[in-house]
C-alpha positions as CSV (number, residue, x, y, z in Angstrom):
1,X,-11.0,-15.8,-2.4
2,X,-12.6,-17.1,0.8
3,X,-13.4,-15.0,3.8
4,X,-12.5,-16.3,7.2
5,X,-15.7,-17.2,9.0
6,X,-14.6,-17.0,12.6
7,X,-13.4,-13.5,12.9
8,X,-13.8,-9.9,11.7
9,X,-11.3,-7.9,9.6
10,X,-9.7,-6.0,12.5
11,X,-9.2,-9.1,14.6
12,X,-7.9,-11.1,11.6
13,X,-5.3,-8.5,10.7
14,X,-4.4,-7.9,14.3
15,X,-3.6,-11.6,14.6
16,X,-1.6,-11.6,11.3
17,X,0.7,-8.8,12.4
18,X,1.0,-10.0,16.0
19,X,2.4,-13.3,14.8
20,X,5.0,-11.7,12.6
21,X,8.4,-10.9,14.2
22,X,9.1,-7.3,14.8
23,X,11.4,-6.0,12.0
24,X,14.2,-3.8,13.3
25,X,14.8,-2.2,9.9
26,X,12.0,-3.0,7.5
27,X,12.8,-2.6,3.8
28,X,10.7,-0.6,1.4
29,X,8.9,-2.2,-1.4
30,X,11.1,-2.2,-4.5
31,X,8.5,-0.7,-6.8
32,X,8.2,2.3,-4.4
33,X,11.9,3.0,-4.5
34,X,12.1,2.5,-8.3
35,X,9.3,5.0,-9.0
36,X,9.4,7.5,-6.2
37,X,13.2,8.1,-5.9
38,X,13.1,10.8,-8.5
39,X,10.1,12.7,-7.1
40,X,10.4,15.8,-5.0
41,X,9.3,15.1,-1.4
42,X,6.0,16.4,-0.2
43,X,3.0,15.0,1.6
44,X,2.4,11.2,1.3
45,X,-0.3,8.8,2.3
46,X,0.6,5.2,2.8
47,X,-2.4,3.0,2.6
48,X,-2.1,-0.4,4.4
49,X,1.3,0.6,5.9
50,X,1.6,-2.8,7.7
51,X,2.0,-4.7,4.5
52,X,5.7,-4.0,4.4
53,X,6.1,-3.7,8.2
54,X,6.3,0.0,7.8
55,X,9.2,-0.1,5.4
56,X,7.6,2.2,2.8
57,X,6.6,4.8,5.4
58,X,10.0,4.9,6.9
59,X,11.8,5.1,3.6
60,X,9.6,8.0,2.5
61,X,10.2,9.8,5.8
62,X,14.0,9.4,5.5
63,X,13.8,11.0,2.1
64,X,12.0,14.1,3.4
65,X,8.4,13.2,2.9
66,X,5.7,14.0,5.5
67,X,3.8,10.7,5.8
68,X,0.4,9.9,6.9
69,X,0.4,6.1,7.4
70,X,-2.8,4.1,8.0
71,X,-3.5,0.4,8.7
72,X,-6.5,-1.5,10.0
73,X,-4.2,-3.2,12.6
74,X,-3.3,-1.4,15.7
75,X,-0.3,-3.7,16.1
76,X,1.1,-2.6,12.8
77,X,0.5,1.1,13.6
78,X,2.1,0.8,17.1
79,X,5.2,-0.9,15.7
80,X,5.6,1.7,13.0
81,X,5.3,4.5,15.6
82,X,8.0,2.9,17.7
83,X,10.3,2.5,14.7
84,X,9.8,6.0,13.5
85,X,10.6,7.5,16.9
86,X,13.6,5.3,17.4
87,X,14.9,6.1,14.0
88,X,14.5,9.9,14.3
89,X,11.5,10.1,11.9
90,X,8.8,10.6,14.5
91,X,8.0,14.1,13.5
92,X,7.6,13.1,9.8
93,X,5.3,10.1,10.4
94,X,1.6,10.3,11.5
95,X,0.5,6.7,11.9
96,X,-3.1,5.9,12.6
97,X,-5.3,2.9,12.8
98,X,-7.9,3.3,10.1
99,X,-10.5,1.0,8.4
100,X,-10.7,1.9,4.8
101,X,-13.9,0.0,4.5
102,X,-15.5,2.6,6.7
103,X,-13.9,5.9,5.6
104,X,-10.9,7.5,3.9
105,X,-8.2,9.6,5.6
106,X,-8.6,13.3,5.2
107,X,-6.1,15.7,3.6
108,X,-4.4,16.4,0.4
109,X,-1.3,14.5,-0.8
110,X,1.5,14.7,-3.4
111,X,1.7,10.9,-3.3
112,X,-0.6,8.1,-2.3
113,X,1.1,4.7,-2.0
114,X,-1.1,1.6,-2.2
115,X,1.0,-1.5,-2.1
116,X,-0.8,-4.9,-2.1
117,X,-4.1,-3.5,-0.8
118,X,-5.7,-6.9,-0.8
119,X,-7.9,-8.5,1.9
120,X,-10.2,-11.5,2.3
121,X,-12.8,-9.2,3.7
122,X,-15.3,-6.8,2.1
123,X,-13.5,-3.8,0.7
124,X,-14.6,-1.7,-2.2
125,X,-11.1,-1.2,-3.6
126,X,-12.3,0.9,-6.5
127,X,-14.0,3.3,-4.1
128,X,-10.8,3.5,-1.9
129,X,-8.5,4.1,-4.9
130,X,-10.9,6.6,-6.4
131,X,-10.8,8.5,-3.1
132,X,-7.0,8.3,-3.2
133,X,-7.0,9.8,-6.7
134,X,-9.3,12.7,-5.6
135,X,-7.1,13.2,-2.5
136,X,-4.1,14.1,-4.8
137,X,-3.0,17.6,-5.1
138,X,-2.3,18.9,-8.7
139,X,0.7,17.1,-10.0
140,X,0.4,14.3,-7.4
141,X,0.7,10.6,-8.1
142,X,-1.2,7.5,-7.1
143,X,1.0,4.4,-7.1
144,X,-0.9,1.1,-7.0
145,X,1.1,-2.1,-6.9
146,X,-1.0,-5.3,-6.9
147,X,-0.2,-8.9,-6.9
148,X,-0.2,-10.4,-10.4
149,X,0.6,-13.9,-9.2
150,X,0.4,-16.0,-6.1
151,X,3.5,-16.2,-3.9
152,X,4.1,-19.5,-2.0
153,X,3.7,-17.5,1.3
154,X,0.6,-15.6,0.3
155,X,-2.5,-15.9,2.5
156,X,-4.5,-16.2,-0.7
157,X,-3.7,-19.6,-2.2
158,X,-6.9,-19.8,-4.3
159,X,-5.9,-21.6,-7.6
160,X,-8.8,-19.7,-9.3
161,X,-7.7,-16.3,-8.1
162,X,-8.0,-13.6,-10.8
163,X,-5.5,-10.7,-10.8
164,X,-7.0,-7.6,-12.6
165,X,-4.6,-5.9,-15.0
166,X,-3.4,-2.4,-14.2
167,X,-5.6,-1.0,-17.0
168,X,-8.6,-2.9,-15.6
169,X,-7.9,-1.3,-12.2
170,X,-7.6,2.1,-13.8
171,X,-10.9,1.6,-15.7
172,X,-12.7,0.6,-12.5
173,X,-11.8,4.0,-11.0
174,X,-13.8,5.8,-13.7
175,X,-11.7,8.9,-13.5
176,X,-11.8,11.8,-16.0
177,X,-8.8,11.3,-18.3
178,X,-8.4,15.0,-18.7
179,X,-7.7,15.3,-15.0
180,X,-5.9,12.0,-14.3
181,X,-3.3,10.6,-16.7
182,X,-2.0,7.1,-16.7
183,X,1.8,7.3,-16.5
184,X,2.5,3.6,-16.2
185,X,0.3,0.5,-16.4
186,X,2.1,-2.8,-16.8
187,X,3.1,-6.1,-15.2
188,X,6.6,-6.6,-14.1
189,X,8.4,-9.7,-12.7
190,X,10.9,-9.9,-9.9
191,X,12.4,-12.2,-7.3
192,X,10.7,-11.7,-4.0
193,X,11.6,-12.8,-0.5
194,X,8.8,-13.9,1.8
195,X,8.4,-13.4,5.6
196,X,10.1,-16.8,6.2
197,X,13.1,-16.1,4.0
198,X,11.9,-18.1,1.0
199,X,12.4,-16.6,-2.5
200,X,10.2,-16.9,-5.6
201,X,9.6,-15.2,-8.9
202,X,6.4,-13.1,-8.6
203,X,4.6,-10.7,-10.9
204,X,3.6,-7.2,-9.8
205,X,0.8,-5.2,-11.5
206,X,2.0,-1.6,-11.5
207,X,-0.3,1.4,-12.0
208,X,0.8,5.1,-11.7
209,X,-1.8,7.8,-12.1
210,X,-0.9,11.5,-12.1
211,X,-3.4,14.3,-11.3
212,X,-3.2,17.1,-13.8
213,X,-5.7,19.5,-12.1
């Protein structure tokens, strides 16, 4: 995975989201709806909320979750704030610009959603996800969905890209198994639609951790 040499992370992601059309009604990621629909609403943290144009945050808010949504891009955050207010979820959504490379959002959560938290810039993902696991309240869940294949529209077209398995991701967090249990760790295929409307079969790597205490 190569790192852009002409810009920094904030500027890079600002530009990525600024070039994307504004989604009037962004859809949630399918893995989120599959896994979270049966959970009782509580406090949620959406890491990298711009990855789905805010669709995950808005879906959670509509189902009664109180959502803290963070993204490195101010463009993504501002768009989400506008969508939440216009859709009547403004009081349930606290959207903030936040660089996870520098710090982790404060608070305790019943759900932490980390969908496609990938970047060409330096980011200690294990540290971020370990912080997410520790931010869970007892009984809370960390949902990590990673790319398990390269989509035609992905910014990362490295033919040698390696996609860690869910169990490898879990092992990298070095969590006490008596306090955090793995509820699900598996690859799963689906047909995805890219920003330009193209479709392709992709593989998701799904990891669900539950905090027992």
